[in-house]
N, C-alpha and C positions, 0 to 999 in steps of 0.2 A: 505494499499501498503507498502511497506518494505521505512524503512529508509535509507539511503546513506551517502555514503561518497568519497570522490574522493581524489586521489593521482595523482598529478602532477610534473613534474618533470624540473629541469631548464635545460637540455639536453638529449638526448639520452643516455642512460646506469648509468641515474644517481639511478638506482635502483627501479622502480616505481615495475616492475614487480614480483620481490621478497616482496616488502615492502607490495604489495596487497597480495600476497599468505600468508607472515605472517599473514596479519588482518583477512584472512578468516579462517584461523585457530584458531586465536587469539577469534573470535567472535562463531566459532564450541566449543572449549573448555567450552566456556562460554555460552553454551546451544541453542545459537540462529542458526536459519535458514538461512544460508547467502548463495550468488552466488556472483562470479565475474561477470563484464562486460567490457568489451573495444568498442568502438563503430567500431572502424576503427584500421586495425593492418595490419603495411606491414612487412612480414617475409615470410620466405621458410621453415619454420619448421613447417606444419601444420599435422592435426589429422584427421581423419573420425571418426563420431560419429557413434553409433547404427542404425540410420536409415541413414546412408549414406552421411550425408553434411559433407561438409570439415572448416576447425576454425583453428586459430592458436596454436600453441601449450602454448603457453603462459598462454593461461585461458584455456586450459586441466590441466597445473599445479597448478592455483589458484583454480580449481575444486575439483580434487584432495586433497588439503591442506581442502576445505571444505567438504570433503566427501561426496560429491557428483558426479553424472556422466555427464561429458563435455554434454553441449548442442550448438548447433549452435546460440541459441538464445545471448550467452555471448560474440560472437566474428562476428556481423552481418555484418561488412564487412572486408572483408580478401585482401590485394592485396600481390599479388605475383611477385615478378619482374621479368621480361622476358630480358631484355635491360637497358640500363642504365637509359632513356628514357618514359619507358612504362610497364607496368604491365599487371597480369590476373585480372581481376575484380571477386570476388567472393562474392555474397549477400544473405545472409542467408543462406551459405552452397553450391550455386550451382554457378558453373562458368556463369558469363555473358560475356566470351571472354575477348581479349585485348584489354586494351585500353592507350595513348601516355597519356603521362601526365597533360599537356594542356586540353586537352577533358576531360580526369578525372576533373580535376578543377573547367571547367566550369559545370559540370554537375553535382560537388559532393553534393548539396544540395538537388538533386531531391531524392538522398538517406535517409534523414530524416525521411520522413515515416516508412521505414523499421525499422531504428535505433530504434525509438519510438515504433515502435510496438514490438519490443523483449524486449527493458527496459521494458514496462509495463507488458507483460506477466510475465517476470521472477518476477518485482516487485510484482506482485499480490501472486506469490507463496512462498513469502520468510521476512525474517523481516528485513533481513540487505543486501542491494546492495553494492557491494566494487566495487568502477569507479577506473579501470586504464586510465591514459592520455596519449598523445605519443609524442615524442619529447618537444618543448617547449611552452608555452603558450604564450610566450614574441616574436614568430617569426612571428611579427607585417605585413611581406608581405601576410601569409595567413589568418588573421585573418577574414578577412570578411567574408569567405566562412566556416569558420571552425566550423569541426563538431567534434571532437575528444577531445578539452581541454575545455577551456572554454565557446566556443560556446554550448558544449554538457553538460555542466554546467549549464549554461540557460537553458535549453531546460527542463533539470529534476530536477531544483533547486538542486545543488549539492553544500555543502557544499566541501572547498578544503583542503587539505594538501601539501604543496610545498617539494620536496624535492631536495636538492641538494649534490652534489659528492665531498668529501674534497678530498676523496685518490688521487682526479684529479688537487688538488689547487685549490686555489681562490673560496673558498664555500662562502663565504662572497660577494664577488662581485657577483657571481652568484644570489644567493639569493635578493640581495637587486636591483640588475641590471634587475631581473624579475620580481620583485613587480614595482619597479617604469615605464616600460614599460606600464603596465597595465593600462586601465583607472579606472575611481573612481567605475564603477560599477563592473568590473571581479575583482578589487583591493580590493574591500568589501569582493568578495565571499573566499578571503585566511583567512584562522580562524586559521593557523600557520604554521610555517617551518620545516622540520626536516634538519639535519645534518647527510648525511648517510654514511657510511664506512668509519667509523670514528679508528686510530689506537693510542693508547698513552692515558694519562693522562685528563680526565674529566676538570680536573681544569685549566688546561693552556688553554681552551677556553672559559672559564667562562665571562673573561673580555669583549670580542668580542662578546659574545651569548647575551650579555645586551644591546651592543651598538645597535646589530643587533634587538633587540625587540623594540628599541627608534625609530629608520629608519624606519622599517615595519609597525608598528604601531600594530603588534599581537604577540603574545608569541611563543617562541622556543617551540615545542609539543615534542620536545625527539633527542635524539643523539645516532645514531645507531651505535654499533660497527661495523667492518668489521667481516663478520663470513662467515667461512667455511661452506658450507653445500652442498651437494652432490644434486641438484636440477636441471632440464635441464635450459640451459641459452636461451632467444633471441639468435636467430642464429645469427646475424651481428656483435653482439660485443662479443660474447664469449671468455671469457679465452682461451677453450679448443683448439681452433683452431689454437693459437698461443705459445702454449709451446710446448716446447720440453725435453721432461724425457727422463732419460739414460734408455738403453734398456738394460730390463732384463731377467729374465730366458725364460722367452717366448714373443718374441717381436712381435708387429702387427704394421702393418702403414695403414692409412687412408689414400688416394689419397685427399689431400685439393683441389677440383675443385672450379673453379673463382665463380658458382653461386653454389655452394655445399648446400642441403636441407635436412632436417631431419638428419644429423646427429649424431643426438642423438638416434638413432638407436644402437649404438657401446656403450653405455656407459654400458652396462653389462660386457664387458670385460675390463674395466678399473679399475675395484671394487677389485678385486685382486692385493695383495702386491705384487708381482712377476710377475706381466704381466704389458708391456706397451705399451700403444696405444697412436701411436705418427702421429702427421698431417703433410703430407708432400705434399710439390708441388716443390721440384726440384729433379732431379736422385742423385744427389752428397747427400740429405738426406735419400734418399730410406734403401741404403744399402742391408741385408741381411736378409729381417725378417721371421719370422716364416709364419707369413698371410698377404695378402695385400686386404686392404676392398676397395672396389671402390664404394662410397656412392650416394645417390640421385642427383640429378639437374634438374632446373627448365628449363636450355636450355642443350640439351643433344647434340645436332648436332655442338654447339659453343664449347661445354665443351671437345666433344671427340678431334675436332680440336684442341682445345690448348694442349690437353692430346699428341698429333702425334706431334707437334710443338716442344713442350716442352723436349722429347724425352723419357718421362714417358711410354708410348706406346710400346718401343718398349724394356724398361726396364722391365715393365709385363710380356710381351710375353716370355722375356728369362727366368724371374726368373717361369713362369706357365713352362716352356720346360724343365727347374731342376727340376719339382715336389713340388714348393713351392702353398703352400695354397692361390687361389684368390676368392674373393668371391665378388659378385655384387649385390646391392642391386636397384631396379628400373631404374633408367637411368644409373647406372652404370652396372647392368645386362642389359641392353640393348646396352651400349657401347659392350660388351663383345660375340656381337651375330657378322652376318656377313654383315649384311645390314641395315642403318638405313635411311628411308625416309620420307618427308613430301610432299605429292605432295599437298596438301590442305594450307600450309603455317602456319600451328598452331603454330609453333618455329617464325615465321616473321623473319626466318635467310637469307632468300633468295638463302637459298640452297635447293633442293629438293631431293637429296639422297647423302649419304657416307658413304664407305664401314668402317664396322667395325673390330674390332680388330681380328675377326675371330675364337675366342677361344670357342665359341658355336653356337650349330647349330641351330640358330635362326635370324629371321629377323622380324626389327620391323617397320612397317609402323603408324605413326600420324594421326588420325582421329580427327575430333571437339567435338567430344564425349567423354566426361571425363570419365573412371571407377573410381568409388571411394565406396569404400563399405569393410565394416567389414567384415574379412573371419576369418575362424578354420577349422581343420581336423587333420589329421594323417598325419606323412610323411609315405609315402611309393615309395618304387622306385628309391631309393637312392642310386648311386652305389658309389665303390671306398673310398676313405679315410674316409669319412663322413656316409659311409653305418650305421653307429652306432643309425643316427637319425631316421630309419626306426621304426616306431613302439611307435615313440613318438609324444604327441598332440602340436599342435600348433596354435597358433593366431595372429593378426594383422591385419594391412589394408592396400589397397591398393588406391595411386594416382596418375593416369598415364594416358596421351593420348596415347601413342603409343600401337599398337595392333599386336599380332602376329598371322600369318594364324594358327601356328599348336595352338593345346593344349595341355597346358603348365603345369606342375608338380609344385607343391609347392614351389620344391626345384630342376633345373634342372643341372646336374652336367656330365661332360667328364673329365677323368684322373683329376687332379687337381685343375679344372677350375668349379665353381658353381655360380649360380645366381637364384634369386627368384624377385617378384615383391612386395612382404609382407613386409611393414614395422613393425616396433617393432617384428619381429620374434623371436630376441634373447633375449629379455623380457620376452618370454614363460618359465616356469620350464623346467629344464633339457636341454634346447636347447643350449645355449651358454656353458653350465659345458661339454657337450657332443661332441663338437666342440673343446676344450679346452683338452678333456681327448685325442680325435683322435692326436691331435696335441704332447701332451705330450707321448704318445704310438711313434708317426713319430720319435721324439728325444730323446727317452730314459731316459725321468725323469717319476718320480711320481708323478700323479695328487694332492697327497694331498698335496704336498709342496705348491700349488696354494693356499691353502684356502679353504673355501666355507663360503655360509651365506645365509639366507633365506630373498630374494630381498623384500620380500614386506614390512614385520617387517623393513627391513632397510629403504625403503623408508618412513613407517610412522616416522623415529626417526627423520630424516633430517627435515620432514616437523615440527617435535615437538622442533628438535632443534631449526630452525627458528623463530617459535612462541614464544619461551622461550625468544631467544634475542630481539626481536621487542617488546614483551613486556615490556623487562628489559629497555629499551632504550628508548621506549615511554613514557609519561605522558597519560595512558589510562583515568585517571578520565577524562584529559583533552576532549580525544575520545570520551568519551564517551556523557559529555555534548555537544559536537559538534555535535553529531547525532542525540540528543534529541532536538536541537535548543536552547539550554542554551545558546550560544556562539556568 
């Protein structure tokens, strides 16, 4: 069976996901077969595997860093929030329906067999498993039924490194307070602490690090510098959603829906120096972009209602009438149609039907059976501004409860408005470039002013940069001693 090591954090956003991705890359570089694991993830950014299972994108990123294909065993429980007090529960890649928070907490330990089955299967195939916790192990109100932090560490006998975020301030209190709130058995599992996202001269930290070691009775395993890498973030905490970049040669606005999902779909557009990708949630922020993107959402009807009330729907309709390129993905695609109905209350919003934006000739009906599949093909039948897409191969994945009575092409378009159910569509070679070229022709500018790059090689460089930073900041000799149970 594989050796294991677990990264827990003092809070959500402490950097656990990227630290795990960095360790996965390091162990791969050192010649080991390594796989990531997170027993329970709560996120709206999800991915469909080759066999049609759904999992959180954080573990997809970690799998890519490890150089292996994503597998639902790496994230056996995925919670996709549908309301403030409820989530869709996905077990081993398959939706089990919606549960209220209290009902899920009552049933949480029922999922332990599925978690252990997934973990043991991965452990039988790999040398090392890098495990990610969730939130904080010091959430003492949740300790009794914990299946993702110390509860999981006990189940799989994992040693723990505890990470704190110094960028938010109070890192010594974070780390010591977390350790102090744990009982003796769980405290003994912590083999080291990590100060993450540090900016500055480490020498200034040293007196505090020595005191922290005395208080926690474990070594500081590393101080990781704040690193700027272009790697997918956890959806609820991504800095991307709150950045307000200046408008550049080509300006793209993404509508920041309240329950936005899979915003990572649009990453390929923000890697050009002269292209701005802005997330907006007010009419006053929209201005006059060259393209408006409507992202996926876990609550199409609720977010369409918000879009209408905010005035953004009218602004988008006005932009479409003026010839601005509008492109919707999944839930955003459904909003662009004539109607969205939910007779079986799949979204549990209490609304059975709502009029869409009327920009595409499509009706959507929600059904209980979720579509979740990888897909690929070649564009055909695309008209108008984006007709140069025809003949270009595409690939991606679909995750949606909504159905359309009509047989839909990979990309539906009318006038300057387009939509698709395919997540990851813009990652396929030449797709984003072709769309940007069409915008350049329309605007009368040369495409070569945007620049170009090899996306696959770029992604690999980002993982290597992350690994280099983590390796330099961590005491890797200590990490290997922890793996080998010498500490």
